[in-house]
C-alpha positions in Angstrom: -5.1 -9.8 -24.9 -8.0 -12.3 -25.3 -9.1 -11.7 -21.7 -9.3 -7.9 -22.4 -11.5 -8.5 -25.4 -13.7 -10.8 -23.4 -14.4 -8.4 -20.6 -14.7 -5.3 -22.8 -18.3 -4.0 -22.8 -19.0 -1.0 -25.0 -18.3 1.8 -24.6 -15.4 0.6 -22.3 -12.6 -1.2 -24.1 -10.1 -3.0 -21.8 -6.7 -2.5 -23.3 -4.2 -5.3 -22.8 -1.3 -4.1 -20.5 1.3 -4.8 -23.2 -0.6 -2.5 -25.6 -1.1 0.1 -22.9 2.6 0.3 -22.2 3.3 1.1 -25.9 1.1 4.2 -25.9 3.0 7.4 -26.4 1.4 9.1 -23.4 2.5 6.3 -21.1 6.1 6.4 -22.5 6.3 10.2 -22.3 5.1 10.2 -18.7 7.6 7.4 -17.8 4.8 5.3 -16.1 5.9 2.0 -14.6 3.8 -1.0 -15.4 2.3 -1.0 -11.9 1.2 2.6 -12.3 -0.4 2.0 -15.7 -2.2 -1.1 -14.4 -3.4 0.8 -11.3 -4.7 3.6 -13.5 -6.4 1.1 -15.8 -8.2 -0.4 -12.8 -9.1 3.1 -11.5 -10.9 3.9 -14.7 -13.2 0.8 -14.4 -15.5 -0.7 -11.8 -12.7 -0.6 -9.1 -13.2 3.2 -9.0 -16.1 2.6 -6.6 -14.1 0.7 -4.1 -11.0 2.9 -4.3 -13.1 6.0 -3.7 -14.9 4.2 -0.8 -11.5 3.8 0.8 -10.5 7.4 0.3 -13.9 8.9 1.4 -15.1 6.3 3.9 -18.4 6.4 2.1 -20.8 4.9 1.1 -21.2 2.6 4.1 -22.2 -0.4 1.9 -18.9 -0.1 -0.1 -16.8 0.4 3.0 -18.3 -2.9 4.4 -17.4 -4.7 1.2 -13.8 -3.7 1.8 -13.5 -5.9 4.9 -10.5 -3.8 6.1 -8.7 -3.8 2.7 -7.4 -0.3 2.1 -5.7 -0.9 -1.3 -2.7 1.0 0.0 -0.3 0.0 -2.7 -2.7 0.3 -5.6 -3.8 3.8 -4.4 -0.2 4.8 -4.1 0.4 3.7 -7.7 -2.6 5.6 -8.9 -1.4 8.8 -7.2 2.1 8.3 -8.5 0.8 7.7 -12.0 -1.5 10.8 -11.9 1.5 13.0 -10.8 3.6 11.7 -13.6 0.8 12.4 -16.1 0.2 15.9 -14.9 
């Protein structure tokens, strides 16, 4: 919880995972912890790298990946979005 407060920069508030798992929307959707964490990452700065994987663009971001395709994380993001829709 302390780490979340430390890295929160307004207007973004990083919610601790334990608190996130208690949200009604998370419970109603039946999200697993892995899906909730992946979605939390997707709503932050990691969005840039995940989209570089999916689009193969921009070249600078693709280079930063060094072959990492975040396969499991992107799978959890997709699974979480499906459950929330």
